CHARMM internal coordinates of N, CA and C (Angstrom, degrees):
IC EDIT
DIST 1 N 1 CA 1.4464
DIST 1 CA 1 C 1.5260
ANGL 1 N 1 CA 1 C 111.22
DIST 1 C 2 N 1.3195
ANGL 1 CA 1 C 2 N 115.72
DIHE 1 N 1 CA 1 C 2 N -36.57
DIST 2 N 2 CA 1.4599
ANGL 1 C 2 N 2 CA 119.53
DIHE 1 CA 1 C 2 N 2 CA 179.35
DIST 2 CA 2 C 1.5220
ANGL 2 N 2 CA 2 C 110.83
DIHE 1 C 2 N 2 CA 2 C -64.12
DIST 2 C 3 N 1.3210
ANGL 2 CA 2 C 3 N 116.97
DIHE 2 N 2 CA 2 C 3 N -41.60
DIST 3 N 3 CA 1.4648
ANGL 2 C 3 N 3 CA 120.90
DIHE 2 CA 2 C 3 N 3 CA 178.72
DIST 3 CA 3 C 1.5213
ANGL 3 N 3 CA 3 C 110.83
DIHE 2 C 3 N 3 CA 3 C -61.07
DIST 3 C 4 N 1.2989
ANGL 3 CA 3 C 4 N 116.55
DIHE 3 N 3 CA 3 C 4 N -40.23
DIST 4 N 4 CA 1.4660
ANGL 3 C 4 N 4 CA 122.02
DIHE 3 CA 3 C 4 N 4 CA 178.82
DIST 4 CA 4 C 1.5271
ANGL 4 N 4 CA 4 C 110.89
DIHE 3 C 4 N 4 CA 4 C -61.62
DIST 4 C 5 N 1.3162
ANGL 4 CA 4 C 5 N 117.32
DIHE 4 N 4 CA 4 C 5 N -47.07
DIST 5 N 5 CA 1.4687
ANGL 4 C 5 N 5 CA 121.24
DIHE 4 CA 4 C 5 N 5 CA -179.29
DIST 5 CA 5 C 1.5247
ANGL 5 N 5 CA 5 C 111.85
DIHE 4 C 5 N 5 CA 5 C -67.36
DIST 5 C 6 N 1.3207
ANGL 5 CA 5 C 6 N 116.76
DIHE 5 N 5 CA 5 C 6 N -38.12
DIST 6 N 6 CA 1.4678
ANGL 5 C 6 N 6 CA 120.25
DIHE 5 CA 5 C 6 N 6 CA 177.63
DIST 6 CA 6 C 1.5220
ANGL 6 N 6 CA 6 C 110.09
DIHE 5 C 6 N 6 CA 6 C -65.42
DIST 6 C 7 N 1.3207
ANGL 6 CA 6 C 7 N 117.15
DIHE 6 N 6 CA 6 C 7 N -40.91
DIST 7 N 7 CA 1.4630
ANGL 6 C 7 N 7 CA 121.11
DIHE 6 CA 6 C 7 N 7 CA 178.78
DIST 7 CA 7 C 1.5207
ANGL 7 N 7 CA 7 C 111.23
DIHE 6 C 7 N 7 CA 7 C -63.18
DIST 7 C 8 N 1.3184
ANGL 7 CA 7 C 8 N 116.87
DIHE 7 N 7 CA 7 C 8 N -44.74
DIST 8 N 8 CA 1.4676
ANGL 7 C 8 N 8 CA 120.19
DIHE 7 CA 7 C 8 N 8 CA 177.41
DIST 8 CA 8 C 1.5250
ANGL 8 N 8 CA 8 C 110.35
DIHE 7 C 8 N 8 CA 8 C -61.94
DIST 8 C 9 N 1.3174
ANGL 8 CA 8 C 9 N 117.28
DIHE 8 N 8 CA 8 C 9 N -41.94
DIST 9 N 9 CA 1.4628
ANGL 8 C 9 N 9 CA 121.42
DIHE 8 CA 8 C 9 N 9 CA 178.46
DIST 9 CA 9 C 1.5192
ANGL 9 N 9 CA 9 C 112.45
DIHE 8 C 9 N 9 CA 9 C -62.67
DIST 9 C 10 N 1.3259
ANGL 9 CA 9 C 10 N 116.87
DIHE 9 N 9 CA 9 C 10 N -41.14
DIST 10 N 10 CA 1.4645
ANGL 9 C 10 N 10 CA 120.44
DIHE 9 CA 9 C 10 N 10 CA 179.09
DIST 10 CA 10 C 1.5250
ANGL 10 N 10 CA 10 C 111.64
DIHE 9 C 10 N 10 CA 10 C -66.91
DIST 10 C 11 N 1.3122
ANGL 10 CA 10 C 11 N 117.01
DIHE 10 N 10 CA 10 C 11 N -42.28
DIST 11 N 11 CA 1.4668
ANGL 10 C 11 N 11 CA 119.94
DIHE 10 CA 10 C 11 N 11 CA 178.22
DIST 11 CA 11 C 1.5214
ANGL 11 N 11 CA 11 C 110.19
DIHE 10 C 11 N 11 CA 11 C -62.15
DIST 11 C 12 N 1.3240
ANGL 11 CA 11 C 12 N 116.82
DIHE 11 N 11 CA 11 C 12 N -43.82
DIST 12 N 12 CA 1.4592
ANGL 11 C 12 N 12 CA 120.95
DIHE 11 CA 11 C 12 N 12 CA 178.00
DIST 12 CA 12 C 1.5284
ANGL 12 N 12 CA 12 C 110.74
DIHE 11 C 12 N 12 CA 12 C -62.08
DIST 12 C 13 N 1.3366
ANGL 12 CA 12 C 13 N 117.67
DIHE 12 N 12 CA 12 C 13 N -42.65
DIST 13 N 13 CA 1.4639
ANGL 12 C 13 N 13 CA 121.37
DIHE 12 CA 12 C 13 N 13 CA -179.90
DIST 13 CA 13 C 1.5263
ANGL 13 N 13 CA 13 C 111.35
DIHE 12 C 13 N 13 CA 13 C -63.61
DIST 13 C 14 N 1.3215
ANGL 13 CA 13 C 14 N 117.47
DIHE 13 N 13 CA 13 C 14 N -40.01
DIST 14 N 14 CA 1.4676
ANGL 13 C 14 N 14 CA 120.77
DIHE 13 CA 13 C 14 N 14 CA 178.38
DIST 14 CA 14 C 1.5249
ANGL 14 N 14 CA 14 C 110.54
DIHE 13 C 14 N 14 CA 14 C -65.24
DIST 14 C 15 N 1.3266
ANGL 14 CA 14 C 15 N 116.91
DIHE 14 N 14 CA 14 C 15 N -41.24
DIST 15 N 15 CA 1.4678
ANGL 14 C 15 N 15 CA 120.12
DIHE 14 CA 14 C 15 N 15 CA 178.72
DIST 15 CA 15 C 1.5246
ANGL 15 N 15 CA 15 C 111.29
DIHE 14 C 15 N 15 CA 15 C -64.53
DIST 15 C 16 N 1.3225
ANGL 15 CA 15 C 16 N 117.42
DIHE 15 N 15 CA 15 C 16 N -45.29
DIST 16 N 16 CA 1.4656
ANGL 15 C 16 N 16 CA 121.28
DIHE 15 CA 15 C 16 N 16 CA 179.30
DIST 16 CA 16 C 1.5275
ANGL 16 N 16 CA 16 C 110.02
DIHE 15 C 16 N 16 CA 16 C -65.35
DIST 16 C 17 N 1.3214
ANGL 16 CA 16 C 17 N 117.20
DIHE 16 N 16 CA 16 C 17 N -38.39
DIST 17 N 17 CA 1.4625
ANGL 16 C 17 N 17 CA 120.52
DIHE 16 CA 16 C 17 N 17 CA 177.08
DIST 17 CA 17 C 1.5183
ANGL 17 N 17 CA 17 C 112.00
DIHE 16 C 17 N 17 CA 17 C -62.76
DIST 17 C 18 N 1.3219
ANGL 17 CA 17 C 18 N 117.14
DIHE 17 N 17 CA 17 C 18 N -40.49
DIST 18 N 18 CA 1.4657
ANGL 17 C 18 N 18 CA 120.77
DIHE 17 CA 17 C 18 N 18 CA 177.62
DIST 18 CA 18 C 1.5162
ANGL 18 N 18 CA 18 C 112.11
DIHE 17 C 18 N 18 CA 18 C -63.79
DIST 18 C 19 N 1.3180
ANGL 18 CA 18 C 19 N 116.45
DIHE 18 N 18 CA 18 C 19 N -40.76
DIST 19 N 19 CA 1.4652
ANGL 18 C 19 N 19 CA 120.26
DIHE 18 CA 18 C 19 N 19 CA 177.69
DIST 19 CA 19 C 1.5248
ANGL 19 N 19 CA 19 C 110.21
DIHE 18 C 19 N 19 CA 19 C -65.34
DIST 19 C 20 N 1.3283
ANGL 19 CA 19 C 20 N 117.26
DIHE 19 N 19 CA 19 C 20 N -40.72
DIST 20 N 20 CA 1.4646
ANGL 19 C 20 N 20 CA 120.84
DIHE 19 CA 19 C 20 N 20 CA 179.21
DIST 20 CA 20 C 1.5246
ANGL 20 N 20 CA 20 C 111.36
DIHE 19 C 20 N 20 CA 20 C -63.65
DIST 20 C 21 N 1.3254
ANGL 20 CA 20 C 21 N 117.02
DIHE 20 N 20 CA 20 C 21 N -42.21
DIST 21 N 21 CA 1.4669
ANGL 20 C 21 N 21 CA 120.39
DIHE 20 CA 20 C 21 N 21 CA 179.08
DIST 21 CA 21 C 1.5242
ANGL 21 N 21 CA 21 C 110.49
DIHE 20 C 21 N 21 CA 21 C -64.24
DIST 21 C 22 N 1.3296
ANGL 21 CA 21 C 22 N 117.28
DIHE 21 N 21 CA 21 C 22 N -41.04
DIST 22 N 22 CA 1.4627
ANGL 21 C 22 N 22 CA 119.99
DIHE 21 CA 21 C 22 N 22 CA 178.75
DIST 22 CA 22 C 1.5278
ANGL 22 N 22 CA 22 C 111.30
DIHE 21 C 22 N 22 CA 22 C -63.42
DIST 22 C 23 N 1.3233
ANGL 22 CA 22 C 23 N 117.54
DIHE 22 N 22 CA 22 C 23 N -40.85
DIST 23 N 23 CA 1.4710
ANGL 22 C 23 N 23 CA 120.49
DIHE 22 CA 22 C 23 N 23 CA 178.19
DIST 23 CA 23 C 1.5181
ANGL 23 N 23 CA 23 C 111.64
DIHE 22 C 23 N 23 CA 23 C -66.41
DIST 23 C 24 N 1.3325
ANGL 23 CA 23 C 24 N 117.19
DIHE 23 N 23 CA 23 C 24 N -40.29
DIST 24 N 24 CA 1.4655
ANGL 23 C 24 N 24 CA 120.10
DIHE 23 CA 23 C 24 N 24 CA 176.52
DIST 24 CA 24 C 1.5256
ANGL 24 N 24 CA 24 C 110.79
DIHE 23 C 24 N 24 CA 24 C -62.97
DIST 24 C 25 N 1.3259
ANGL 24 CA 24 C 25 N 116.78
DIHE 24 N 24 CA 24 C 25 N -41.84
DIST 25 N 25 CA 1.4648
ANGL 24 C 25 N 25 CA 121.16
DIHE 24 CA 24 C 25 N 25 CA 178.88
DIST 25 CA 25 C 1.5225
ANGL 25 N 25 CA 25 C 111.01
DIHE 24 C 25 N 25 CA 25 C -63.86
DIST 25 C 26 N 1.3358
ANGL 25 CA 25 C 26 N 116.50
DIHE 25 N 25 CA 25 C 26 N -41.94
DIST 26 N 26 CA 1.4646
ANGL 25 C 26 N 26 CA 120.76
DIHE 25 CA 25 C 26 N 26 CA 179.43
DIST 26 CA 26 C 1.5324
ANGL 26 N 26 CA 26 C 110.59
DIHE 25 C 26 N 26 CA 26 C -63.53
DIST 26 C 27 N 1.3297
ANGL 26 CA 26 C 27 N 117.82
DIHE 26 N 26 CA 26 C 27 N -43.17
DIST 27 N 27 CA 1.4657
ANGL 26 C 27 N 27 CA 120.18
DIHE 26 CA 26 C 27 N 27 CA -179.80
DIST 27 CA 27 C 1.5273
ANGL 27 N 27 CA 27 C 111.16
DIHE 26 C 27 N 27 CA 27 C -70.05
DIST 27 C 28 N 1.3323
ANGL 27 CA 27 C 28 N 117.74
DIHE 27 N 27 CA 27 C 28 N -37.59
DIST 28 N 28 CA 1.4585
ANGL 27 C 28 N 28 CA 120.23
DIHE 27 CA 27 C 28 N 28 CA 176.51
DIST 28 CA 28 C 1.5211
ANGL 28 N 28 CA 28 C 110.75
DIHE 27 C 28 N 28 CA 28 C -63.00
DIST 28 C 29 N 1.3229
ANGL 28 CA 28 C 29 N 116.42
DIHE 28 N 28 CA 28 C 29 N -42.14
DIST 29 N 29 CA 1.4601
ANGL 28 C 29 N 29 CA 120.70
DIHE 28 CA 28 C 29 N 29 CA 179.22
DIST 29 CA 29 C 1.5230
ANGL 29 N 29 CA 29 C 111.33
DIHE 28 C 29 N 29 CA 29 C -64.99
DIST 29 C 30 N 1.3294
ANGL 29 CA 29 C 30 N 117.38
DIHE 29 N 29 CA 29 C 30 N -36.33
DIST 30 N 30 CA 1.4671
ANGL 29 C 30 N 30 CA 120.69
DIHE 29 CA 29 C 30 N 30 CA 178.48
DIST 30 CA 30 C 1.5236
ANGL 30 N 30 CA 30 C 111.16
DIHE 29 C 30 N 30 CA 30 C -68.78
DIST 30 C 31 N 1.3233
ANGL 30 CA 30 C 31 N 117.68
DIHE 30 N 30 CA 30 C 31 N -33.86
DIST 31 N 31 CA 1.4675
ANGL 30 C 31 N 31 CA 121.15
DIHE 30 CA 30 C 31 N 31 CA 179.74
DIST 31 CA 31 C 1.5220
ANGL 31 N 31 CA 31 C 112.53
DIHE 30 C 31 N 31 CA 31 C -80.21
DIST 31 C 32 N 1.3216
ANGL 31 CA 31 C 32 N 118.27
DIHE 31 N 31 CA 31 C 32 N -18.92
DIST 32 N 32 CA 1.4623
ANGL 31 C 32 N 32 CA 122.40
DIHE 31 CA 31 C 32 N 32 CA -176.95
DIST 32 CA 32 C 1.5225
ANGL 32 N 32 CA 32 C 110.58
DIHE 31 C 32 N 32 CA 32 C -128.87
DIST 32 C 33 N 1.3296
ANGL 32 CA 32 C 33 N 118.76
DIHE 32 N 32 CA 32 C 33 N 69.39
DIST 33 N 33 CA 1.4678
ANGL 32 C 33 N 33 CA 120.45
DIHE 32 CA 32 C 33 N 33 CA -177.01
DIST 33 CA 33 C 1.5267
ANGL 33 N 33 CA 33 C 113.14
DIHE 32 C 33 N 33 CA 33 C -67.30
DIST 33 C 34 N 1.3150
ANGL 33 CA 33 C 34 N 117.57
DIHE 33 N 33 CA 33 C 34 N -19.17
DIST 34 N 34 CA 1.4630
ANGL 33 C 34 N 34 CA 119.83
DIHE 33 CA 33 C 34 N 34 CA -179.29
DIST 34 CA 34 C 1.5271
ANGL 34 N 34 CA 34 C 112.33
DIHE 33 C 34 N 34 CA 34 C -70.39
DIST 34 C 35 N 1.3236
ANGL 34 CA 34 C 35 N 117.60
DIHE 34 N 34 CA 34 C 35 N -13.18
DIST 35 N 35 CA 1.4596
ANGL 34 C 35 N 35 CA 121.34
DIHE 34 CA 34 C 35 N 35 CA 179.88
DIST 35 CA 35 C 1.5175
ANGL 35 N 35 CA 35 C 113.23
DIHE 34 C 35 N 35 CA 35 C -88.71
DIST 35 C 36 N 1.3265
ANGL 35 CA 35 C 36 N 116.99
DIHE 35 N 35 CA 35 C 36 N -1.94
DIST 36 N 36 CA 1.4603
ANGL 35 C 36 N 36 CA 120.78
DIHE 35 CA 35 C 36 N 36 CA 178.11
DIST 36 CA 36 C 1.5055
ANGL 36 N 36 CA 36 C 111.51
DIHE 35 C 36 N 36 CA 36 C 115.99
DIST 36 C 37 N 1.3331
ANGL 36 CA 36 C 37 N 115.88
DIHE 36 N 36 CA 36 C 37 N 170.31
DIST 37 N 37 CA 1.4646
ANGL 36 C 37 N 37 CA 120.09
DIHE 36 CA 36 C 37 N 37 CA -176.69
DIST 37 CA 37 C 1.5293
ANGL 37 N 37 CA 37 C 112.42
DIHE 36 C 37 N 37 CA 37 C -75.40
DIST 37 C 38 N 1.3121
ANGL 37 CA 37 C 38 N 114.79
DIHE 37 N 37 CA 37 C 38 N 158.61
DIST 38 N 38 CA 1.4642
ANGL 37 C 38 N 38 CA 121.50
DIHE 37 CA 37 C 38 N 38 CA 175.02
DIST 38 CA 38 C 1.5209
ANGL 38 N 38 CA 38 C 108.69
DIHE 37 C 38 N 38 CA 38 C -67.75
DIST 38 C 39 N 1.3104
ANGL 38 CA 38 C 39 N 117.23
DIHE 38 N 38 CA 38 C 39 N 130.40
DIST 39 N 39 CA 1.4675
ANGL 38 C 39 N 39 CA 120.98
DIHE 38 CA 38 C 39 N 39 CA 179.63
DIST 39 CA 39 C 1.5157
ANGL 39 N 39 CA 39 C 108.88
DIHE 38 C 39 N 39 CA 39 C -98.34
DIST 39 C 40 N 1.3039
ANGL 39 CA 39 C 40 N 115.37
DIHE 39 N 39 CA 39 C 40 N 115.31
DIST 40 N 40 CA 1.4591
ANGL 39 C 40 N 40 CA 120.53
DIHE 39 CA 39 C 40 N 40 CA -179.70
DIST 40 CA 40 C 1.5223
ANGL 40 N 40 CA 40 C 110.08
DIHE 39 C 40 N 40 CA 40 C -76.04
DIST 40 C 41 N 1.3056
ANGL 40 CA 40 C 41 N 116.05
DIHE 40 N 40 CA 40 C 41 N 168.74
DIST 41 N 41 CA 1.4599
ANGL 40 C 41 N 41 CA 121.01
DIHE 40 CA 40 C 41 N 41 CA -177.99
DIST 41 CA 41 C 1.5149
ANGL 41 N 41 CA 41 C 113.38
DIHE 40 C 41 N 41 CA 41 C -85.55
DIST 41 C 42 N 1.3314
ANGL 41 CA 41 C 42 N 118.11
DIHE 41 N 41 CA 41 C 42 N 15.12
DIST 42 N 42 CA 1.4606
ANGL 41 C 42 N 42 CA 120.15
DIHE 41 CA 41 C 42 N 42 CA -179.42
DIST 42 CA 42 C 1.5226
ANGL 42 N 42 CA 42 C 112.51
DIHE 41 C 42 N 42 CA 42 C -86.01
DIST 42 C 43 N 1.3260
ANGL 42 CA 42 C 43 N 118.30
DIHE 42 N 42 CA 42 C 43 N 3.14
DIST 43 N 43 CA 1.4497
ANGL 42 C 43 N 43 CA 121.75
DIHE 42 CA 42 C 43 N 43 CA 176.02
DIST 43 CA 43 C 1.5082
ANGL 43 N 43 CA 43 C 114.97
DIHE 42 C 43 N 43 CA 43 C 92.68
DIST 43 C 44 N 1.3163
ANGL 43 CA 43 C 44 N 117.52
DIHE 43 N 43 CA 43 C 44 N -2.76
DIST 44 N 44 CA 1.4540
ANGL 43 C 44 N 44 CA 121.23
DIHE 43 CA 43 C 44 N 44 CA 179.33
DIST 44 CA 44 C 1.5166
ANGL 44 N 44 CA 44 C 109.32
DIHE 43 C 44 N 44 CA 44 C -101.91
DIST 44 C 45 N 1.3212
ANGL 44 CA 44 C 45 N 116.73
DIHE 44 N 44 CA 44 C 45 N 165.61
DIST 45 N 45 CA 1.4579
ANGL 44 C 45 N 45 CA 119.80
DIHE 44 CA 44 C 45 N 45 CA -174.11
DIST 45 CA 45 C 1.5172
ANGL 45 N 45 CA 45 C 113.21
DIHE 44 C 45 N 45 CA 45 C -77.17
DIST 45 C 46 N 1.3223
ANGL 45 CA 45 C 46 N 118.84
DIHE 45 N 45 CA 45 C 46 N -24.59
DIST 46 N 46 CA 1.4490
ANGL 45 C 46 N 46 CA 121.45
DIHE 45 CA 45 C 46 N 46 CA 178.17
DIST 46 CA 46 C 1.5088
ANGL 46 N 46 CA 46 C 114.53
DIHE 45 C 46 N 46 CA 46 C 90.71
DIST 46 C 47 N 1.3367
ANGL 46 CA 46 C 47 N 118.20
DIHE 46 N 46 CA 46 C 47 N 2.66
DIST 47 N 47 CA 1.4569
ANGL 46 C 47 N 47 CA 119.72
DIHE 46 CA 46 C 47 N 47 CA -177.70
DIST 47 CA 47 C 1.5240
ANGL 47 N 47 CA 47 C 112.37
DIHE 46 C 47 N 47 CA 47 C -91.05
DIST 47 C 48 N 1.3088
ANGL 47 CA 47 C 48 N 118.52
DIHE 47 N 47 CA 47 C 48 N -12.74
DIST 48 N 48 CA 1.4610
ANGL 47 C 48 N 48 CA 121.46
DIHE 47 CA 47 C 48 N 48 CA -179.04
DIST 48 CA 48 C 1.5199
ANGL 48 N 48 CA 48 C 110.23
DIHE 47 C 48 N 48 CA 48 C -91.54
DIST 48 C 49 N 1.3053
ANGL 48 CA 48 C 49 N 116.60
DIHE 48 N 48 CA 48 C 49 N 135.72
DIST 49 N 49 CA 1.4613
ANGL 48 C 49 N 49 CA 120.08
DIHE 48 CA 48 C 49 N 49 CA 178.54
DIST 49 CA 49 C 1.5232
ANGL 49 N 49 CA 49 C 110.65
DIHE 48 C 49 N 49 CA 49 C -67.74
DIST 49 C 50 N 1.3231
ANGL 49 CA 49 C 50 N 117.03
DIHE 49 N 49 CA 49 C 50 N -36.47
DIST 50 N 50 CA 1.4628
ANGL 49 C 50 N 50 CA 120.63
DIHE 49 CA 49 C 50 N 50 CA -179.14
DIST 50 CA 50 C 1.5211
ANGL 50 N 50 CA 50 C 111.89
DIHE 49 C 50 N 50 CA 50 C -82.07
DIST 50 C 51 N 1.3214
ANGL 50 CA 50 C 51 N 117.26
DIHE 50 N 50 CA 50 C 51 N -24.78
DIST 51 N 51 CA 1.4531
ANGL 50 C 51 N 51 CA 120.74
DIHE 50 CA 50 C 51 N 51 CA 179.62
DIST 51 CA 51 C 1.5109
ANGL 51 N 51 CA 51 C 114.50
DIHE 50 C 51 N 51 CA 51 C 82.55
DIST 51 C 52 N 1.3289
ANGL 51 CA 51 C 52 N 118.45
DIHE 51 N 51 CA 51 C 52 N -1.15
DIST 52 N 52 CA 1.4598
ANGL 51 C 52 N 52 CA 119.66
DIHE 51 CA 51 C 52 N 52 CA -178.02
DIST 52 CA 52 C 1.5234
ANGL 52 N 52 CA 52 C 112.66
DIHE 51 C 52 N 52 CA 52 C -111.50
DIST 52 C 53 N 1.3014
ANGL 52 CA 52 C 53 N 118.35
DIHE 52 N 52 CA 52 C 53 N -5.13
DIST 53 N 53 CA 1.4536
ANGL 52 C 53 N 53 CA 120.69
DIHE 52 CA 52 C 53 N 53 CA -176.38
DIST 53 CA 53 C 1.5113
ANGL 53 N 53 CA 53 C 114.24
DIHE 52 C 53 N 53 CA 53 C -74.05
DIST 53 C 54 N 1.3240
ANGL 53 CA 53 C 54 N 117.69
DIHE 53 N 53 CA 53 C 54 N -20.17
DIST 54 N 54 CA 1.4608
ANGL 53 C 54 N 54 CA 120.43
DIHE 53 CA 53 C 54 N 54 CA -177.16
DIST 54 CA 54 C 1.5248
ANGL 54 N 54 CA 54 C 111.76
DIHE 53 C 54 N 54 CA 54 C -65.62
DIST 54 C 55 N 1.3226
ANGL 54 CA 54 C 55 N 116.90
DIHE 54 N 54 CA 54 C 55 N -38.56
DIST 55 N 55 CA 1.4561
ANGL 54 C 55 N 55 CA 120.32
DIHE 54 CA 54 C 55 N 55 CA -179.23
DIST 55 CA 55 C 1.5262
ANGL 55 N 55 CA 55 C 111.40
DIHE 54 C 55 N 55 CA 55 C -72.65
DIST 55 C 56 N 1.3230
ANGL 55 CA 55 C 56 N 116.46
DIHE 55 N 55 CA 55 C 56 N -27.35
DIST 56 N 56 CA 1.4554
ANGL 55 C 56 N 56 CA 120.94
DIHE 55 CA 55 C 56 N 56 CA -177.75
DIST 56 CA 56 C 1.5263
ANGL 56 N 56 CA 56 C 112.74
DIHE 55 C 56 N 56 CA 56 C -92.60
DIST 56 C 57 N 1.3159
ANGL 56 CA 56 C 57 N 117.84
DIHE 56 N 56 CA 56 C 57 N -0.04
DIST 57 N 57 CA 1.4571
ANGL 56 C 57 N 57 CA 120.90
DIHE 56 CA 56 C 57 N 57 CA -176.24
DIST 57 CA 57 C 1.5119
ANGL 57 N 57 CA 57 C 111.89
DIHE 56 C 57 N 57 CA 57 C 75.37
DIST 57 C 58 N 1.3205
ANGL 57 CA 57 C 58 N 117.41
DIHE 57 N 57 CA 57 C 58 N 23.47
DIST 58 N 58 CA 1.4549
ANGL 57 C 58 N 58 CA 121.96
DIHE 57 CA 57 C 58 N 58 CA -176.27
DIST 58 CA 58 C 1.5159
ANGL 58 N 58 CA 58 C 114.43
DIHE 57 C 58 N 58 CA 58 C -83.81
DIST 58 C 59 N 1.3137
ANGL 58 CA 58 C 59 N 118.12
DIHE 58 N 58 CA 58 C 59 N -11.05
DIST 59 N 59 CA 1.4666
ANGL 58 C 59 N 59 CA 119.91
DIHE 58 CA 58 C 59 N 59 CA -179.77
DIST 59 CA 59 C 1.5228
ANGL 59 N 59 CA 59 C 109.43
DIHE 58 C 59 N 59 CA 59 C -76.08
DIST 59 C 60 N 1.2979
ANGL 59 CA 59 C 60 N 114.48
DIHE 59 N 59 CA 59 C 60 N 135.77
DIST 60 N 60 CA 1.4599
ANGL 59 C 60 N 60 CA 119.27
DIHE 59 CA 59 C 60 N 60 CA 177.93
DIST 60 CA 60 C 1.5191
ANGL 60 N 60 CA 60 C 108.90
DIHE 59 C 60 N 60 CA 60 C -91.61
DIST 60 C 61 N 1.3139
ANGL 60 CA 60 C 61 N 116.36
DIHE 60 N 60 CA 60 C 61 N 138.52
DIST 61 N 61 CA 1.4577
ANGL 60 C 61 N 61 CA 119.77
DIHE 60 CA 60 C 61 N 61 CA 175.73
DIST 61 CA 61 C 1.5092
ANGL 61 N 61 CA 61 C 108.34
DIHE 60 C 61 N 61 CA 61 C -87.89
DIST 61 C 62 N 1.3063
ANGL 61 CA 61 C 62 N 114.81
DIHE 61 N 61 CA 61 C 62 N 146.46
DIST 62 N 62 CA 1.4747
ANGL 61 C 62 N 62 CA 119.80
DIHE 61 CA 61 C 62 N 62 CA -177.54
DIST 62 CA 62 C 1.4903
ANGL 62 N 62 CA 62 C 111.13
DIHE 61 C 62 N 62 CA 62 C -99.35
END
COOR INIT
IC SEED 1 N 1 CA 1 C
IC BUILD
């Protein structure tokens, strides 16, 4: 039973840690816009206003 509770606790801690890292990354990106746009976890680069240009090769490289 102890192993079960420890496993659940570790999984929960990893999930909360991932959320914390994402929030820190989002706030860092908001404070430093010169480093590029915030990249969401949807698999796209985040530089397109429409969000669909990445799959079509519509994003321009700088």
